[in-house]
N, C-alpha and C positions, 0 to 999 in steps of 0.2 A: 021086678025092677023094670024100669023103663028101658026100652031098647036104646034110646039115645044116650042114657047114662052109661050103659054097658060099652057103647062105642067109645065114649069119652074116657072111660077107665082103661080100656084097651090101648088107647092112644098114649095115655100117661105111662102105662107099663112099657110100651115100646120106646118112649123117649128116655125113660130112666135106664132101660137096658142099653140103649145106644150111648148114653152119657157114661155109663160104667165102662163100656168097651173102649171108648175114646180115651178115658183116663188111663186105662191099662196100657193102651198103645203108647201114650205120651211117656208113661213111666218107663216102659221098655226102651223107648228111643233115648230117654235121658240116661238110662243105665248103660245102653250101648255107647252113647257119646262119652260117658265118663270112663268106660273101659278103654275106648279108643284113645282118649287123652292120656290115661295112665300108661298105656302101652307106648305112646309117643314120648312121654316124659321118661319112661324107663329106657327107651332106645336112645334118647338124647343123653341121659345120664351115663349110659354105657359108652356112648361116643366120647363124652367128656373124660370119662375114666381112662378109656383107651388112649386119648390124646395126651392126658397127663402122664400115663405110664410110658408112652413113646418119648415124651419130652424128658422125663426123668432118666429113661434109658439112654437117650442121646447125650444128656449132660454127663451121665456116668461114663459113657464111652469117651467123651471129650476130656473129662477129668483124667481118665486113665491114659489117654494119648498125651495130655500135657505132662503128666507124671513121667511117662516114658521119655518124652522129648527132653524134659528137665534132667532126667537121669542120664540120658545120652550126652547132653551138653555139659553136665557136670563132669562126666567121665572124660569127655573130649578136652575140656579145659584143664582138668587135672593132668591128662596125658601131655597136653601141649606145654603146660608149666613144668612138668617133670622133664620133658625133652629140652626145653629152654634151659632149665637148671643144669641138665647134663651137659649141654653144649657149652654153657658158661663155665662149668667146672672143667671141661676138657680144654676150653680156650685158656682158662687161668693156669691150668697145669702146663699146657704147651708154652705159654708166655713165661711162666716161672722157669721152665726147663731151658728156654732160650736165654733168659737172663742169667741163669746159672752158667750156661756155656760162655756168655760174654765175661762173666766174672772169672771163669777159669783162665781165660787169656789175660784178663786184667790183673789177676793175682797169681803169678807163677808159683810153682811148688816150693822153690828154694829162694824166694825173694818176697819182700813185703809188698802189700797192695799199693799201687800207684794212684789210688783214687782219693787220697787224703787231700783236703783243701784247708786253707787258712782264711777265716772270715776277715774282711776289711772293716776295721772299726770306724764307725761314723760315716760309712759310705752312703751317699744319697743316690748316686747314679752308678752305672756299671763302671768297673767290675766290683761285684759284691764279695767275691772270694777268688783266691788265686791258688795254684798248686803249692803245696807246702814246701816243695823243693826250691821255690823262688823266694822264700822268706830269708831275709838277712844276707842277700847276695850283693848288696851295695846299690841296687837299683830300686827306686820307689815304684812298685807296681800298683799299690793302692793309693787312693787319693789321700794326700796329707802324709804319705810315707809311713802308714801305721804298720807296715811289714818290715820296717827298718828300726834300728834302736832309737833314733832321734827323729821321730815323726811329729807332725803338727796336725791333729785331727780337725782343727778349726778351718783348715784349708778346704775341706770337703764342701762346706756351706758356700764358700766363695766360688768354687768351681761349679757347683750346681746353679748358683745365680748367673754366672757367665753363660752356661749352657741354656738357661731359661731366656736370657736376653737374645742369644743367638737363634733360639727357636722362634722367638717373637719376630725377629728380623726376617727369618725364612718365611714365616707365615705372611708377613706384609708383602714380601717379594712375590710369593705365590698368588696372593690376591691381585696384585698388579698384573701378573702374568695372565691370570684368568680373565681379567678385564680386557687385556689386549687380545686374548683369544676371542672374546665376544665381539670385539671390533672387527676382527678378521672374518668371523662368521657373518656379520652384517654386510660385508663386502662381497660375499659369495654370489648373490644374485647378479651383481654387475659383472663379475668375472664370468658367470655362466652366459650372460648376454654377449660378452666379447668372444667367448668360445663359439657361440652360434655364428657370429660374423666370420670368425676364422674358418669354421667348417664350410661355410658357403664359398669362401675364397679357395679353399682346398678342393672343393668339388669342381669349381671352374678350372683350376689347374689340372685336375685329374682328367677332365674332358679334353683339355688342350693337348696334354701329353699323350693321351690315347690315340689321337689322330696323327701323331708323328710316325713316320716310317723310317726305321734305321737303314743306313746304307752300308753298314759293315757289322761284323761281329762285335767289335769294340763298342760301337755306338749302341748296339742292341743291349749289351751288358750294362752300359751306363744308363740307358733309358729304363731298363728293368729295375735297376737300383733306385732311380728317382721315383718310379711308380710305387715301389714297395715302401719307400720313405713317406710318400704322400698318403698311402693307405694307413700307415702306422700313425701319422699325425692326425688323420681323420678320426681314427679310433680314439685317440687321446682327446681330441676336441669334442667328440660325441660324449665321452665319459664326463668331461667338464660341463658340457651343456646340461646333461641329466643329473649332475652332481652325484656321481657314483659314490656311495658311502664307503665302499671297500677301498677307495683310493683317497678320497678327500674328507673322510670322517662323517659322522652322523650329522653334525651341524654345519659341515662344509667349511670349517675353518682353514683347512689346507688349501681350499680353492682360492682363498684370498691371496695366497702367495704366488699363484700361477701368473706368469707374465712378468714377475719381478726377478731380479738377479742380485746376488750378494757376493761382494769381493772380500777376500782375506787380506790381512796386512801383508806387505812385502815379506816374503820368506826366502831365506838363502838356501843353497843346496845343503849346507851343513845342518840347518835346523830340520830340513825335510828328510834328507838321506843319511845324515850323520857324518857326512864327509864330502869332499869334492876333489876332482882331478884337475881343476882349473887353477891358474895362478891366483886369480881373484874370483871369489865365489859369486856365482850368478844369483840374481834375485828374481823370484817369480811371484805373480799374483794369480791366485786361483779364484775362479768365479763359478758359483753354483746358481743355476736357474732352475728352481724346483719344477719337476715334471717336464723339463725340456732337456738340458744337457749340463755338463760340467766341462769347463775349459781352463786352459793354463796359458798365460802370456808372460813375456819378459816385463819386469817392473820398470827398468830403465836401461834399455839395451845400449844406447849410445854412451851413457855414463860408464857402463861396464866395459865397453870396447876401449874407451879412453883410459880407464884405470888399468886394464890389462896391457895396453900398449906402453903405458908409462912404467909399469912394473917390469916388463920385458925389455925396456929400452928401445922400443921400435916405434915406427911411425904408424899412427892409427889409420887403418883403411876404412873408408866410409862405405857403409852398405845399409840397405833398408832393413829395418827390424823384422824379425820373422813373424809369420802369421800366428794367431793363437792356435794352440793345439787342443783338439777335442778329445777329452779323456773318456767320454762316454755319453750315451743318450739314455734317457729314462726308460726303464723296462718294467719294473714291478716292485711292489712292496714285499719284503720277506722278513720273517722273524729270525732272531739270532740263532735258533736251533734248526733252521730250514737247511736241508742238505741239497736243495736244487742248485745252489751256487757254491762251487768248491772253494771259494775265496774266503770263506768265513774263518779259516784257520788263522788268517792274518789279523783278525780283530783283537786277539789277545795282546797285540802291541799297543792298543790304545790306552792312554793313561788319564783320560778325562773322566769326569764323574759319570755315574751310571745313567744310561739313556732312559727316557720315558717311553710311553706308548708300547709297553710290554716288550721292549727290546727290538722293535721293528726298525728295519733299515730300508733305505731307498737304493736300488741297484741301478747304476748307470753303466751300461755295457756297450760294446761295439765301438770303442774309441779308435783313434788312429794307431797304426802299428808302431811298436817300439822294438827293443832288443829281441832278436830271434823271431821277428814277424809276429809277435804276440800282440793281440789287441789290448789296449788299455781298458781298465775297468775301475770305476770309482764307486765306493760304498759310503753313503752319507748316513750318519746316525743323528737323529733329531734329539735335542736336549732342551728341556723346558727352561724358558727364560722370558723376561718381559720384552725383549727386543730381539729382532731377527738379525743374526750376523754369523759369519763363518769364523769359528774361533780356533780350529786346529786342523792341520793337514799333515798326514804321515804317509810315507811311501815305503813299501817293504822291499824295494829294490828290483822287483820283477814286474813293473808296470801296474801294480795294484795300489790304488790311492784310497786312504781311509780318512774320512773327514767328519767333523762334528759341526752341526748347524744348530745354533741356539735359536729357538723360535717359540713364541707363545702357542703356536698350533700344536706343539708336542705336549702341552700341559693337559693332564687328565682331570684335575680337581684339587681342591684345597683340603688337606687333612690336618686336623688339629689334635690328633691323638697324642703325639709326642709332647706338645705344649701342655695339654691338660694333665698328662702324667707327671711332668716336671712340676707343675703348679701343685698338684696333690702331694707329691713327695716333699716339697718344701713346706707346705702347710701342715702336714701331719708326719713329721719325721719319726716320731716315737712309734706310731702305729705301723709304719712300714718296717722299722727296725724290729719290732716284735714279730711281724709276719715272717721276716727273713730268718729270725732266730728260731721260730717254730719250724720253718722249712729245713733249716740246718739240722735241728734235732731229729726231724723225720728222716732226713738223708742218713744221718749217723746211725739211727736205729735200723734202717734198711740195710746199711752196709754191714752192721754187726750180725743181723739175721742171715744175710747172704753168706757171710763167712762161716756161721754156724752150719748152714746148709751144705757148704762145700766140705766142711769137716765130717758132717753126718753121711754124706753120699760117697765119701772116699775119693773125691775128685775123679769120678768116672766120667767118660765122655757123654755128650748129649745123646739121648736115646733115639733110636731109629723110628720110633713111633711118632715123633714130633712132626715130621713132614706129612705123614699120612693124616694126622689130626688137622693140621693146617689146611690140607687139601679138602677134607670133608667140610670144614668150617667155611672155606671159600665157596664151595658148591652150595651149601645151605644159604649163605648170604646172597649169592646170585639168584637162587630160586625165590627167596623172599623178596628181593628187589623186583624181579619180574612179576611176581604176584601183586605187589603194591602198584606197579605200573598198570597192570590189567584192571585192577579195581578202580584206580583213578580215572583211567580213560574210558 
């Protein structure tokens, strides 16, 4: 063989051997890569499985927690409902025992129950029932006299119609009064401006009096009284300027009356005091200046002197009429139940209609001295009306004056509840009669059941446990109200 061919053959063998080795290395690398990828996939799969297991475990724990919370809430709600039912049962038992105690006093042991009533037939307005003891007594207590032998039920409809017309007139009058109140409220800014001017004048007077030097004790006392009066007037003027709602109302309607005065008709001593020691009764005119003062003056002094001289057969002595007497200066608003002023006991003597503004009164104190060196005091009660005027003056004989001032500023609003109720009763008398009949049947059943309870309990006294239960219920109610307030705030 040629040496060149041998060399070529050897080169081919070397190439084939190198190709085989490279293919083996490639296969091994591929197998290594596949094994690495499979390991990565297996690791990722394990991670996914672990994540799923953790999520399932977390959901299982959450579900268990929710079941536990639901069980606790269900138990708590059941316990709360059971407690409420127990409290309600205790309250019902205590109320029933209290009612039984009232029926013990209402139905004595050896006398019939005094709770029986007689229904008024055909009644459209009150009274719908009267005590049975007033039946057949000769006095018609029900409308139409259905409680007497010869009654006319048709009168009830006419009476209801008359009450309806009266309610409509009262509604119209109230609307006029509220319109007048709005007019007063519109005048409030002008009154406030006048109060500002008044405050400036009082300030200058205060400066002028502060520079004066008294020369004696008497002058010092007088000067001090004047200074105190100026300070009080300044406080009132400042309240008017700022339209204090506690004094002049939220809309300032009362401020429109400031600076005005209202006189009463001439009143004799007999009408005010109920009697007189003079031969001829003297006549007085009372004047109320809201938020300033209340005064009294002689109506016709010279005429009274002439009539007295004629009655006594004497010659009339000419003299100047007396100066007006100051009964009091404005101090404060006070409700009828306020005990800051001990003069409210005298208000029971008033016979005028109920006052508006929740029973508020104006107190005018510090008037001129009268019998026994007592200072006069005037109490003014506002009454709702379309026009401002002084309608009534009473004196209790010990320098206390009680007055009624009709004014639209005392009106609080228009209420048509009574008018609507009368209209409904006249439009549907059968329905209202049926409702009253059902209510009467219910009261009769309740009465019979209470009498059965009295017989069943042997008329024993009210149990001592009732006050304890009522105290526990009051404590629970207070705690619940406090909790609601905390939750709302």
